[in-house]
N, C-alpha and C positions, 0 to 999 in steps of 0.2 A: 719461147722457142729459139729466139736469136741467141740467148745466153747459152742454151744447150748446144746449139750449132757451133758457136765460137769455141766453147770448151772442148767439144769433140775435135774440132780442127786443130786446136792447140795440142791436144793429146796425140793426134796422129802425126803432126809435124815434129813435135819434140821427140816422140818415140822413134820416128823414122830417122831423125838425125843421129840418135844414139845407135840405132841399128846400122846405119851407114858407116859410122866410125868403127863399129864392131867388125863389119865385113872387110874394111880396109886392113884391119889387123890380120886377116886371113889371106887376102889376095895380094896385098902389098906389105908383107911382113917386114921386109928390109926397110921400107919407108917408115913403118911404125916403129921399128927399132931405132932408126935415126932420130925420130921425134923424141923417143924415150931418152936417148943419149943427150939430146940438146935441152929438153925441158924438164925431165924427171930424174936427172942425175944418174941415168942408167939403171935405175932400180928395177925396171921390168924389161930389160933389154935382151931377153932370150926369146927365141921363137915359141917355146912352150908357154911362157908367160903371156906373150902377145895373143896366142890362141885362146888361152884360158880367159883373159880379159875380154877378148873379142866375143867369145861365146857368151859371157855374162852380159855384155852390152847388148848383144842381139836378143837375148832372152828378156832382159829388163825392158828394152825398147818394144818388143812384141807385146809384153804384158801391159805396158802403158797404152799402146795403140788400141788394144782390145778393151781396156778398162777393166782388167781382172785384178782383184786384190789391190785396188788403188791405194789404200792406206799403207800398204807395204811398198809397192813399186814406185809410187810418186816420190817418196823420200829417197829411195835408192837411186832413182834417176837424178834427183837433185844433188846427192852426194857425188855421183859419177861426174856430172857436169860441173859441179863446184870444184872438185879436185882438178879437173882439167883447166878450169879457169884460174886456179891458184898458180898453175905453172906458167900461164901467160898473162899474169896480172899487169905487167907493164903495158901490154897492148890495150888493156881496159882503160888505163889512166892516160896513156899517151899513144893513141893509135897511129898517129902520124910520125912518131919518133922525134918530136921536137925537143923533148927534155931528156929522155933516156938514150937518145941516138937510135938510129935505124937498126942497129945490130940486135937490140933486145926487144924490138917491137915488130908487129905485123898488123897491118890494117885489117886483114882477113880474119884475125882472131877476135876483133872487137864484137862482131855479132854474137859470139858465144855467150856474152853476158846477157843478151836478150833471151836466148834460149833457156839459160839458167833461171832468169826471172820469170819467164813464161811458166816454167815448172813450178815455181813458188805460187804463181797465180792458180795453177791447177790444184795445188794443195789447199790454198785459201778458199777456193770455191768448189771443193770436192762434192759437197752435198747438192750442188746445182747442176752437176753433170748427169743429166737424166738419160743420156744415150750410151751409157757404158754397160758392159755385160753385168758388172756388179749390181748396178741400179735395176736393170731389167730383171735379173734373177731374184733380187730382193722383192721387187714389185709382184712378181708371179707367186712367190712363196706366201706373201701376205694377202693374196687374193685381189690385188688392185690392178690386174692386167688391163 
């Protein structure tokens, strides 16, 4: 029971973070474009791209929270979080800016690595997450309700 509870809480918290970043792309589009300019070489620096990415993040995060199609949406979440992490890799290695300087690092980005690794834990223990919609639906179909 404790394992199922912790996996559900990881699912909710990691999916919620992805959804929050998706919402930011809608309600603070200029800020999201600024981050894109600084960390993603301006590759997604249009309002349309921010809204498309934000919509995808909200959708993926919601599916993760619900535990629907987990074998599809957990890896998608890992990719989204991993790509975000690549952009701020200096903050993972040197969160205090002692080696790369404070210009290229931010202590607030360091916890992003934890969320990425938490998603990998969800993937590794996917069969132990008994409180997801996927698992409940499968259980009912097989008559083990």
